[in-house]
mmCIF file of the N, C-alpha and C atoms, coordinates in Angstrom:
data_MODEL
# 
_entry.id   MODEL 
# 
loop_
_atom_site.group_PDB 
_atom_site.id 
_atom_site.type_symbol 
_atom_site.label_atom_id 
_atom_site.label_alt_id 
_atom_site.label_comp_id 
_atom_site.label_asym_id 
_atom_site.label_entity_id 
_atom_site.label_seq_id 
_atom_site.pdbx_PDB_ins_code 
_atom_site.Cartn_x 
_atom_site.Cartn_y 
_atom_site.Cartn_z 
_atom_site.occupancy 
_atom_site.B_iso_or_equiv 
_atom_site.pdbx_formal_charge 
_atom_site.auth_seq_id 
_atom_site.auth_comp_id 
_atom_site.auth_asym_id 
_atom_site.auth_atom_id 
_atom_site.pdbx_PDB_model_num 
ATOM 1   N N  . UNK A 1 1  ? 2.598   16.517  2.404   1.00 0.00 ? 1  UNK A N  1 
ATOM 2   C CA . UNK A 1 1  ? 3.465   15.363  2.604   1.00 0.00 ? 1  UNK A CA 1 
ATOM 3   C C  . UNK A 1 1  ? 2.831   14.105  2.026   1.00 0.00 ? 1  UNK A C  1 
ATOM 4   N N  . UNK A 1 2  ? 1.522   13.935  2.224   1.00 0.00 ? 2  UNK A N  1 
ATOM 5   C CA . UNK A 1 2  ? 0.856   12.717  1.749   1.00 0.00 ? 2  UNK A CA 1 
ATOM 6   C C  . UNK A 1 2  ? 0.909   12.615  0.234   1.00 0.00 ? 2  UNK A C  1 
ATOM 7   N N  . UNK A 1 3  ? 0.805   13.737  -0.482  1.00 0.00 ? 3  UNK A N  1 
ATOM 8   C CA . UNK A 1 3  ? 0.840   13.698  -1.947  1.00 0.00 ? 3  UNK A CA 1 
ATOM 9   C C  . UNK A 1 3  ? 2.213   13.267  -2.423  1.00 0.00 ? 3  UNK A C  1 
ATOM 10  N N  . UNK A 1 4  ? 3.286   13.796  -1.829  1.00 0.00 ? 4  UNK A N  1 
ATOM 11  C CA . UNK A 1 4  ? 4.640   13.384  -2.187  1.00 0.00 ? 4  UNK A CA 1 
ATOM 12  C C  . UNK A 1 4  ? 4.844   11.902  -1.908  1.00 0.00 ? 4  UNK A C  1 
ATOM 13  N N  . UNK A 1 5  ? 4.384   11.463  -0.751  1.00 0.00 ? 5  UNK A N  1 
ATOM 14  C CA . UNK A 1 5  ? 4.539   10.065  -0.348  1.00 0.00 ? 5  UNK A CA 1 
ATOM 15  C C  . UNK A 1 5  ? 3.824   9.155   -1.337  1.00 0.00 ? 5  UNK A C  1 
ATOM 16  N N  . UNK A 1 6  ? 2.601   9.500   -1.703  1.00 0.00 ? 6  UNK A N  1 
ATOM 17  C CA . UNK A 1 6  ? 1.840   8.675   -2.653  1.00 0.00 ? 6  UNK A CA 1 
ATOM 18  C C  . UNK A 1 6  ? 2.495   8.676   -4.019  1.00 0.00 ? 6  UNK A C  1 
ATOM 19  N N  . UNK A 1 7  ? 3.008   9.820   -4.450  1.00 0.00 ? 7  UNK A N  1 
ATOM 20  C CA . UNK A 1 7  ? 3.682   9.886   -5.756  1.00 0.00 ? 7  UNK A CA 1 
ATOM 21  C C  . UNK A 1 7  ? 4.910   8.986   -5.762  1.00 0.00 ? 7  UNK A C  1 
ATOM 22  N N  . UNK A 1 8  ? 5.652   8.975   -4.666  1.00 0.00 ? 8  UNK A N  1 
ATOM 23  C CA . UNK A 1 8  ? 6.838   8.119   -4.575  1.00 0.00 ? 8  UNK A CA 1 
ATOM 24  C C  . UNK A 1 8  ? 6.444   6.646   -4.594  1.00 0.00 ? 8  UNK A C  1 
ATOM 25  N N  . UNK A 1 9  ? 5.367   6.287   -3.910  1.00 0.00 ? 9  UNK A N  1 
ATOM 26  C CA . UNK A 1 9  ? 4.899   4.900   -3.901  1.00 0.00 ? 9  UNK A CA 1 
ATOM 27  C C  . UNK A 1 9  ? 4.397   4.476   -5.272  1.00 0.00 ? 9  UNK A C  1 
ATOM 28  N N  . UNK A 1 10 ? 3.669   5.363   -5.933  1.00 0.00 ? 10 UNK A N  1 
ATOM 29  C CA . UNK A 1 10 ? 3.139   5.052   -7.264  1.00 0.00 ? 10 UNK A CA 1 
ATOM 30  C C  . UNK A 1 10 ? 4.288   4.849   -8.251  1.00 0.00 ? 10 UNK A C  1 
ATOM 31  N N  . UNK A 1 11 ? 5.309   5.685   -8.155  1.00 0.00 ? 11 UNK A N  1 
ATOM 32  C CA . UNK A 1 11 ? 6.453   5.572   -9.057  1.00 0.00 ? 11 UNK A CA 1 
ATOM 33  C C  . UNK A 1 11 ? 7.174   4.237   -8.900  1.00 0.00 ? 11 UNK A C  1 
ATOM 34  N N  . UNK A 1 12 ? 7.149   3.676   -7.710  1.00 0.00 ? 12 UNK A N  1 
ATOM 35  C CA . UNK A 1 12 ? 7.844   2.416   -7.442  1.00 0.00 ? 12 UNK A CA 1 
ATOM 36  C C  . UNK A 1 12 ? 6.919   1.209   -7.396  1.00 0.00 ? 12 UNK A C  1 
ATOM 37  N N  . UNK A 1 13 ? 5.664   1.370   -7.778  1.00 0.00 ? 13 UNK A N  1 
ATOM 38  C CA . UNK A 1 13 ? 4.660   0.316   -7.627  1.00 0.00 ? 13 UNK A CA 1 
ATOM 39  C C  . UNK A 1 13 ? 5.063   -0.994  -8.289  1.00 0.00 ? 13 UNK A C  1 
ATOM 40  N N  . UNK A 1 14 ? 5.565   -0.951  -9.500  1.00 0.00 ? 14 UNK A N  1 
ATOM 41  C CA . UNK A 1 14 ? 5.935   -2.181  -10.203 1.00 0.00 ? 14 UNK A CA 1 
ATOM 42  C C  . UNK A 1 14 ? 7.022   -2.944  -9.477  1.00 0.00 ? 14 UNK A C  1 
ATOM 43  N N  . UNK A 1 15 ? 8.076   -2.257  -9.071  1.00 0.00 ? 15 UNK A N  1 
ATOM 44  C CA . UNK A 1 15 ? 9.172   -2.908  -8.349  1.00 0.00 ? 15 UNK A CA 1 
ATOM 45  C C  . UNK A 1 15 ? 8.708   -3.449  -7.013  1.00 0.00 ? 15 UNK A C  1 
ATOM 46  N N  . UNK A 1 16 ? 7.889   -2.664  -6.318  1.00 0.00 ? 16 UNK A N  1 
ATOM 47  C CA . UNK A 1 16 ? 7.408   -3.094  -5.005  1.00 0.00 ? 16 UNK A CA 1 
ATOM 48  C C  . UNK A 1 16 ? 6.490   -4.304  -5.127  1.00 0.00 ? 16 UNK A C  1 
ATOM 49  N N  . UNK A 1 17 ? 5.661   -4.326  -6.151  1.00 0.00 ? 17 UNK A N  1 
ATOM 50  C CA . UNK A 1 17 ? 4.745   -5.449  -6.350  1.00 0.00 ? 17 UNK A CA 1 
ATOM 51  C C  . UNK A 1 17 ? 5.529   -6.742  -6.578  1.00 0.00 ? 17 UNK A C  1 
ATOM 52  N N  . UNK A 1 18 ? 6.626   -6.667  -7.326  1.00 0.00 ? 18 UNK A N  1 
ATOM 53  C CA . UNK A 1 18 ? 7.441   -7.850  -7.581  1.00 0.00 ? 18 UNK A CA 1 
ATOM 54  C C  . UNK A 1 18 ? 8.208   -8.286  -6.339  1.00 0.00 ? 18 UNK A C  1 
ATOM 55  N N  . UNK A 1 19 ? 8.539   -7.345  -5.470  1.00 0.00 ? 19 UNK A N  1 
ATOM 56  C CA . UNK A 1 19 ? 9.332   -7.653  -4.282  1.00 0.00 ? 19 UNK A CA 1 
ATOM 57  C C  . UNK A 1 19 ? 8.504   -8.265  -3.158  1.00 0.00 ? 19 UNK A C  1 
ATOM 58  N N  . UNK A 1 20 ? 7.199   -8.110  -3.205  1.00 0.00 ? 20 UNK A N  1 
ATOM 59  C CA . UNK A 1 20 ? 6.357   -8.609  -2.126  1.00 0.00 ? 20 UNK A CA 1 
ATOM 60  C C  . UNK A 1 20 ? 5.271   -9.519  -2.680  1.00 0.00 ? 20 UNK A C  1 
ATOM 61  N N  . UNK A 1 21 ? 5.200   -10.752 -2.212  1.00 0.00 ? 21 UNK A N  1 
ATOM 62  C CA . UNK A 1 21 ? 4.147   -11.650 -2.690  1.00 0.00 ? 21 UNK A CA 1 
ATOM 63  C C  . UNK A 1 21 ? 2.789   -11.216 -2.163  1.00 0.00 ? 21 UNK A C  1 
ATOM 64  N N  . UNK A 1 22 ? 1.706   -11.528 -2.891  1.00 0.00 ? 22 UNK A N  1 
ATOM 65  C CA . UNK A 1 22 ? 0.369   -11.158 -2.408  1.00 0.00 ? 22 UNK A CA 1 
ATOM 66  C C  . UNK A 1 22 ? 0.046   -11.874 -1.104  1.00 0.00 ? 22 UNK A C  1 
ATOM 67  N N  . UNK A 1 23 ? -0.516  -11.122 -0.179  1.00 0.00 ? 23 UNK A N  1 
ATOM 68  C CA . UNK A 1 23 ? -0.870  -11.673 1.123   1.00 0.00 ? 23 UNK A CA 1 
ATOM 69  C C  . UNK A 1 23 ? -2.174  -11.033 1.585   1.00 0.00 ? 23 UNK A C  1 
ATOM 70  N N  . UNK A 1 24 ? -3.040  -11.796 2.229   1.00 0.00 ? 24 UNK A N  1 
ATOM 71  C CA . UNK A 1 24 ? -4.278  -11.208 2.755   1.00 0.00 ? 24 UNK A CA 1 
ATOM 72  C C  . UNK A 1 24 ? -4.012  -10.497 4.084   1.00 0.00 ? 24 UNK A C  1 
ATOM 73  N N  . UNK A 1 25 ? -3.596  -9.244  3.998   1.00 0.00 ? 25 UNK A N  1 
ATOM 74  C CA . UNK A 1 25 ? -3.275  -8.462  5.187   1.00 0.00 ? 25 UNK A CA 1 
ATOM 75  C C  . UNK A 1 25 ? -4.155  -7.226  5.252   1.00 0.00 ? 25 UNK A C  1 
ATOM 76  N N  . UNK A 1 26 ? -4.373  -6.724  6.449   1.00 0.00 ? 26 UNK A N  1 
ATOM 77  C CA . UNK A 1 26 ? -5.112  -5.469  6.618   1.00 0.00 ? 26 UNK A CA 1 
ATOM 78  C C  . UNK A 1 26 ? -4.309  -4.314  6.024   1.00 0.00 ? 26 UNK A C  1 
ATOM 79  N N  . UNK A 1 27 ? -5.005  -3.245  5.677   1.00 0.00 ? 27 UNK A N  1 
ATOM 80  C CA . UNK A 1 27 ? -4.348  -2.077  5.087   1.00 0.00 ? 27 UNK A CA 1 
ATOM 81  C C  . UNK A 1 27 ? -3.284  -1.513  6.024   1.00 0.00 ? 27 UNK A C  1 
ATOM 82  N N  . UNK A 1 28 ? -3.558  -1.495  7.326   1.00 0.00 ? 28 UNK A N  1 
ATOM 83  C CA . UNK A 1 28 ? -2.587  -0.958  8.281   1.00 0.00 ? 28 UNK A CA 1 
ATOM 84  C C  . UNK A 1 28 ? -1.312  -1.789  8.292   1.00 0.00 ? 28 UNK A C  1 
ATOM 85  N N  . UNK A 1 29 ? -1.443  -3.104  8.224   1.00 0.00 ? 29 UNK A N  1 
ATOM 86  C CA . UNK A 1 29 ? -0.254  -3.970  8.199   1.00 0.00 ? 29 UNK A CA 1 
ATOM 87  C C  . UNK A 1 29 ? 0.511   -3.800  6.890   1.00 0.00 ? 29 UNK A C  1 
ATOM 88  N N  . UNK A 1 30 ? -0.224  -3.676  5.788   1.00 0.00 ? 30 UNK A N  1 
ATOM 89  C CA . UNK A 1 30 ? 0.415   -3.434  4.496   1.00 0.00 ? 30 UNK A CA 1 
ATOM 90  C C  . UNK A 1 30 ? 1.190   -2.121  4.522   1.00 0.00 ? 30 UNK A C  1 
ATOM 91  N N  . UNK A 1 31 ? 0.616   -1.107  5.158   1.00 0.00 ? 31 UNK A N  1 
ATOM 92  C CA . UNK A 1 31 ? 1.284   0.186   5.263   1.00 0.00 ? 31 UNK A CA 1 
ATOM 93  C C  . UNK A 1 31 ? 2.585   0.058   6.048   1.00 0.00 ? 31 UNK A C  1 
ATOM 94  N N  . UNK A 1 32 ? 2.552   -0.692  7.132   1.00 0.00 ? 32 UNK A N  1 
ATOM 95  C CA . UNK A 1 32 ? 3.754   -0.901  7.933   1.00 0.00 ? 32 UNK A CA 1 
ATOM 96  C C  . UNK A 1 32 ? 4.834   -1.593  7.120   1.00 0.00 ? 32 UNK A C  1 
ATOM 97  N N  . UNK A 1 33 ? 4.459   -2.655  6.417   1.00 0.00 ? 33 UNK A N  1 
ATOM 98  C CA . UNK A 1 33 ? 5.434   -3.390  5.608   1.00 0.00 ? 33 UNK A CA 1 
ATOM 99  C C  . UNK A 1 33 ? 5.978   -2.535  4.468   1.00 0.00 ? 33 UNK A C  1 
ATOM 100 N N  . UNK A 1 34 ? 5.108   -1.762  3.829   1.00 0.00 ? 34 UNK A N  1 
ATOM 101 C CA . UNK A 1 34 ? 5.543   -0.911  2.739   1.00 0.00 ? 34 UNK A CA 1 
ATOM 102 C C  . UNK A 1 34 ? 6.467   0.193   3.237   1.00 0.00 ? 34 UNK A C  1 
ATOM 103 N N  . UNK A 1 35 ? 6.196   0.715   4.420   1.00 0.00 ? 35 UNK A N  1 
ATOM 104 C CA . UNK A 1 35 ? 7.072   1.722   5.016   1.00 0.00 ? 35 UNK A CA 1 
ATOM 105 C C  . UNK A 1 35 ? 8.454   1.138   5.281   1.00 0.00 ? 35 UNK A C  1 
ATOM 106 N N  . UNK A 1 36 ? 8.501   -0.085  5.790   1.00 0.00 ? 36 UNK A N  1 
ATOM 107 C CA . UNK A 1 36 ? 9.785   -0.746  6.034   1.00 0.00 ? 36 UNK A CA 1 
ATOM 108 C C  . UNK A 1 36 ? 10.535  -0.981  4.727   1.00 0.00 ? 36 UNK A C  1 
ATOM 109 N N  . UNK A 1 37 ? 9.815   -1.362  3.695   1.00 0.00 ? 37 UNK A N  1 
ATOM 110 C CA . UNK A 1 37 ? 10.428  -1.667  2.409   1.00 0.00 ? 37 UNK A CA 1 
ATOM 111 C C  . UNK A 1 37 ? 10.949  -0.412  1.711   1.00 0.00 ? 37 UNK A C  1 
ATOM 112 N N  . UNK A 1 38 ? 10.222  0.693   1.805   1.00 0.00 ? 38 UNK A N  1 
ATOM 113 C CA . UNK A 1 38 ? 10.574  1.900   1.062   1.00 0.00 ? 38 UNK A CA 1 
ATOM 114 C C  . UNK A 1 38 ? 11.340  2.935   1.874   1.00 0.00 ? 38 UNK A C  1 
ATOM 115 N N  . UNK A 1 39 ? 11.213  2.877   3.191   1.00 0.00 ? 39 UNK A N  1 
ATOM 116 C CA . UNK A 1 39 ? 11.811  3.912   4.027   1.00 0.00 ? 39 UNK A CA 1 
ATOM 117 C C  . UNK A 1 39 ? 10.969  5.184   4.066   1.00 0.00 ? 39 UNK A C  1 
ATOM 118 N N  . UNK A 1 40 ? 9.775   5.138   3.479   1.00 0.00 ? 40 UNK A N  1 
ATOM 119 C CA . UNK A 1 40 ? 8.859   6.285   3.481   1.00 0.00 ? 40 UNK A CA 1 
ATOM 120 C C  . UNK A 1 40 ? 7.808   6.101   4.571   1.00 0.00 ? 40 UNK A C  1 
ATOM 121 N N  . UNK A 1 41 ? 7.287   7.195   5.120   1.00 0.00 ? 41 UNK A N  1 
ATOM 122 C CA . UNK A 1 41 ? 6.179   7.062   6.067   1.00 0.00 ? 41 UNK A CA 1 
ATOM 123 C C  . UNK A 1 41 ? 4.906   6.716   5.295   1.00 0.00 ? 41 UNK A C  1 
ATOM 124 N N  . UNK A 1 42 ? 4.347   5.551   5.539   1.00 0.00 ? 42 UNK A N  1 
ATOM 125 C CA . UNK A 1 42 ? 3.155   5.090   4.825   1.00 0.00 ? 42 UNK A CA 1 
ATOM 126 C C  . UNK A 1 42 ? 2.060   4.806   5.839   1.00 0.00 ? 42 UNK A C  1 
ATOM 127 N N  . UNK A 1 43 ? 0.843   5.245   5.518   1.00 0.00 ? 43 UNK A N  1 
ATOM 128 C CA . UNK A 1 43 ? -0.310  5.024   6.390   1.00 0.00 ? 43 UNK A CA 1 
ATOM 129 C C  . UNK A 1 43 ? -1.359  4.222   5.636   1.00 0.00 ? 43 UNK A C  1 
ATOM 130 N N  . UNK A 1 44 ? -2.348  3.708   6.365   1.00 0.00 ? 44 UNK A N  1 
ATOM 131 C CA . UNK A 1 44 ? -3.381  2.901   5.709   1.00 0.00 ? 44 UNK A CA 1 
ATOM 132 C C  . UNK A 1 44 ? -4.152  3.686   4.651   1.00 0.00 ? 44 UNK A C  1 
ATOM 133 N N  . UNK A 1 45 ? -4.279  4.999   4.822   1.00 0.00 ? 45 UNK A N  1 
ATOM 134 C CA . UNK A 1 45 ? -4.954  5.799   3.793   1.00 0.00 ? 45 UNK A CA 1 
ATOM 135 C C  . UNK A 1 45 ? -4.178  5.799   2.485   1.00 0.00 ? 45 UNK A C  1 
ATOM 136 N N  . UNK A 1 46 ? -2.850  5.658   2.570   1.00 0.00 ? 46 UNK A N  1 
ATOM 137 C CA . UNK A 1 46 ? -2.036  5.566   1.361   1.00 0.00 ? 46 UNK A CA 1 
ATOM 138 C C  . UNK A 1 46 ? -2.308  4.253   0.637   1.00 0.00 ? 46 UNK A C  1 
ATOM 139 N N  . UNK A 1 47 ? -2.476  3.178   1.395   1.00 0.00 ? 47 UNK A N  1 
ATOM 140 C CA . UNK A 1 47 ? -2.787  1.877   0.801   1.00 0.00 ? 47 UNK A CA 1 
ATOM 141 C C  . UNK A 1 47 ? -4.151  1.951   0.112   1.00 0.00 ? 47 UNK A C  1 
ATOM 142 N N  . UNK A 1 48 ? -5.105  2.598   0.750   1.00 0.00 ? 48 UNK A N  1 
ATOM 143 C CA . UNK A 1 48 ? -6.431  2.760   0.145   1.00 0.00 ? 48 UNK A CA 1 
ATOM 144 C C  . UNK A 1 48 ? -6.338  3.565   -1.146  1.00 0.00 ? 48 UNK A C  1 
ATOM 145 N N  . UNK A 1 49 ? -5.511  4.615   -1.161  1.00 0.00 ? 49 UNK A N  1 
ATOM 146 C CA . UNK A 1 49 ? -5.335  5.424   -2.368  1.00 0.00 ? 49 UNK A CA 1 
ATOM 147 C C  . UNK A 1 49 ? -4.692  4.601   -3.486  1.00 0.00 ? 49 UNK A C  1 
ATOM 148 N N  . UNK A 1 50 ? -3.721  3.766   -3.138  1.00 0.00 ? 50 UNK A N  1 
ATOM 149 C CA . UNK A 1 50 ? -3.095  2.893   -4.136  1.00 0.00 ? 50 UNK A CA 1 
ATOM 150 C C  . UNK A 1 50 ? -4.108  1.895   -4.688  1.00 0.00 ? 50 UNK A C  1 
ATOM 151 N N  . UNK A 1 51 ? -4.988  1.398   -3.829  1.00 0.00 ? 51 UNK A N  1 
ATOM 152 C CA . UNK A 1 51 ? -6.025  0.461   -4.278  1.00 0.00 ? 51 UNK A CA 1 
ATOM 153 C C  . UNK A 1 51 ? -7.010  1.150   -5.219  1.00 0.00 ? 51 UNK A C  1 
ATOM 154 N N  . UNK A 1 52 ? -7.371  2.389   -4.916  1.00 0.00 ? 52 UNK A N  1 
ATOM 155 C CA . UNK A 1 52 ? -8.288  3.131   -5.781  1.00 0.00 ? 52 UNK A CA 1 
ATOM 156 C C  . UNK A 1 52 ? -7.702  3.344   -7.172  1.00 0.00 ? 52 UNK A C  1 
ATOM 157 N N  . UNK A 1 53 ? -6.386  3.428   -7.278  1.00 0.00 ? 53 UNK A N  1 
ATOM 158 C CA . UNK A 1 53 ? -5.710  3.598   -8.569  1.00 0.00 ? 53 UNK A CA 1 
ATOM 159 C C  . UNK A 1 53 ? -5.434  2.260   -9.250  1.00 0.00 ? 53 UNK A C  1 
ATOM 160 N N  . UNK A 1 54 ? -5.792  1.166   -8.581  1.00 0.00 ? 54 UNK A N  1 
ATOM 161 C CA . UNK A 1 54 ? -5.574  -0.147  -9.167  1.00 0.00 ? 54 UNK A CA 1 
ATOM 162 C C  . UNK A 1 54 ? -4.151  -0.657  -9.031  1.00 0.00 ? 54 UNK A C  1 
ATOM 163 N N  . UNK A 1 55 ? -3.360  -0.048  -8.136  1.00 0.00 ? 55 UNK A N  1 
ATOM 164 C CA . UNK A 1 55 ? -1.963  -0.438  -7.977  1.00 0.00 ? 55 UNK A CA 1 
ATOM 165 C C  . UNK A 1 55 ? -1.774  -1.546  -6.945  1.00 0.00 ? 55 UNK A C  1 
ATOM 166 N N  . UNK A 1 56 ? -2.726  -1.710  -6.067  1.00 0.00 ? 56 UNK A N  1 
ATOM 167 C CA . UNK A 1 56 ? -2.766  -2.855  -5.156  1.00 0.00 ? 56 UNK A CA 1 
ATOM 168 C C  . UNK A 1 56 ? -4.190  -3.383  -5.176  1.00 0.00 ? 56 UNK A C  1 
ATOM 169 N N  . UNK A 1 57 ? -4.344  -4.628  -4.830  1.00 0.00 ? 57 UNK A N  1 
ATOM 170 C CA . UNK A 1 57 ? -5.659  -5.260  -4.900  1.00 0.00 ? 57 UNK A CA 1 
ATOM 171 C C  . UNK A 1 57 ? -6.212  -5.517  -3.508  1.00 0.00 ? 57 UNK A C  1 
ATOM 172 N N  . UNK A 1 58 ? -7.445  -5.104  -3.294  1.00 0.00 ? 58 UNK A N  1 
ATOM 173 C CA . UNK A 1 58 ? -8.157  -5.429  -2.057  1.00 0.00 ? 58 UNK A CA 1 
ATOM 174 C C  . UNK A 1 58 ? -8.806  -6.784  -2.297  1.00 0.00 ? 58 UNK A C  1 
ATOM 175 N N  . UNK A 1 59 ? -8.397  -7.776  -1.509  1.00 0.00 ? 59 UNK A N  1 
ATOM 176 C CA . UNK A 1 59 ? -8.903  -9.130  -1.730  1.00 0.00 ? 59 UNK A CA 1 
ATOM 177 C C  . UNK A 1 59 ? -10.044 -9.495  -0.798  1.00 0.00 ? 59 UNK A C  1 
ATOM 178 N N  . UNK A 1 60 ? -10.219 -8.735  0.279   1.00 0.00 ? 60 UNK A N  1 
ATOM 179 C CA . UNK A 1 60 ? -11.279 -9.060  1.223   1.00 0.00 ? 60 UNK A CA 1 
ATOM 180 C C  . UNK A 1 60 ? -11.506 -7.859  2.138   1.00 0.00 ? 60 UNK A C  1 
ATOM 181 N N  . UNK A 1 61 ? -12.583 -7.899  2.875   1.00 0.00 ? 61 UNK A N  1 
ATOM 182 C CA . UNK A 1 61 ? -12.930 -6.861  3.831   1.00 0.00 ? 61 UNK A CA 1 
ATOM 183 C C  . UNK A 1 61 ? -13.244 -7.534  5.166   1.00 0.00 ? 61 UNK A C  1 
ATOM 184 N N  . UNK A 1 62 ? -12.901 -6.867  6.260   1.00 0.00 ? 62 UNK A N  1 
ATOM 185 C CA . UNK A 1 62 ? -13.222 -7.342  7.598   1.00 0.00 ? 62 UNK A CA 1 
ATOM 186 C C  . UNK A 1 62 ? -13.872 -6.186  8.350   1.00 0.00 ? 62 UNK A C  1 
ATOM 187 N N  . UNK A 1 63 ? -15.131 -6.336  8.649   1.00 0.00 ? 63 UNK A N  1 
ATOM 188 C CA . UNK A 1 63 ? -15.871 -5.287  9.361   1.00 0.00 ? 63 UNK A CA 1 
ATOM 189 C C  . UNK A 1 63 ? -15.700 -3.935  8.681   1.00 0.00 ? 63 UNK A C  1 
ATOM 190 N N  . UNK A 1 64 ? -15.848 -3.913  7.363   1.00 0.00 ? 64 UNK A N  1 
ATOM 191 C CA . UNK A 1 64 ? -15.738 -2.718  6.540   1.00 0.00 ? 64 UNK A CA 1 
ATOM 192 C C  . UNK A 1 64 ? -14.337 -2.144  6.468   1.00 0.00 ? 64 UNK A C  1 
ATOM 193 N N  . UNK A 1 65 ? -13.323 -2.886  6.893   1.00 0.00 ? 65 UNK A N  1 
ATOM 194 C CA . UNK A 1 65 ? -11.930 -2.443  6.798   1.00 0.00 ? 65 UNK A CA 1 
ATOM 195 C C  . UNK A 1 65 ? -11.239 -3.261  5.714   1.00 0.00 ? 65 UNK A C  1 
ATOM 196 N N  . UNK A 1 66 ? -10.563 -2.602  4.775   1.00 0.00 ? 66 UNK A N  1 
ATOM 197 C CA . UNK A 1 66 ? -9.824  -3.367  3.757   1.00 0.00 ? 66 UNK A CA 1 
ATOM 198 C C  . UNK A 1 66 ? -8.569  -3.992  4.337   1.00 0.00 ? 66 UNK A C  1 
# 
């Protein structure tokens, strides 16, 4: 399920990036917002995977949490 979910998010990355302004939010909050926007189940590990691919930017860390 996670691979399908990530593939769907990656396919829509450009549109999603334009629809949401950059904000300094935790990965878990970003996952919640992205789930609401896409209708897909998104978890913080998905946000981390998107960041590893360069599709979202990690702007800061808090206690080792992106």
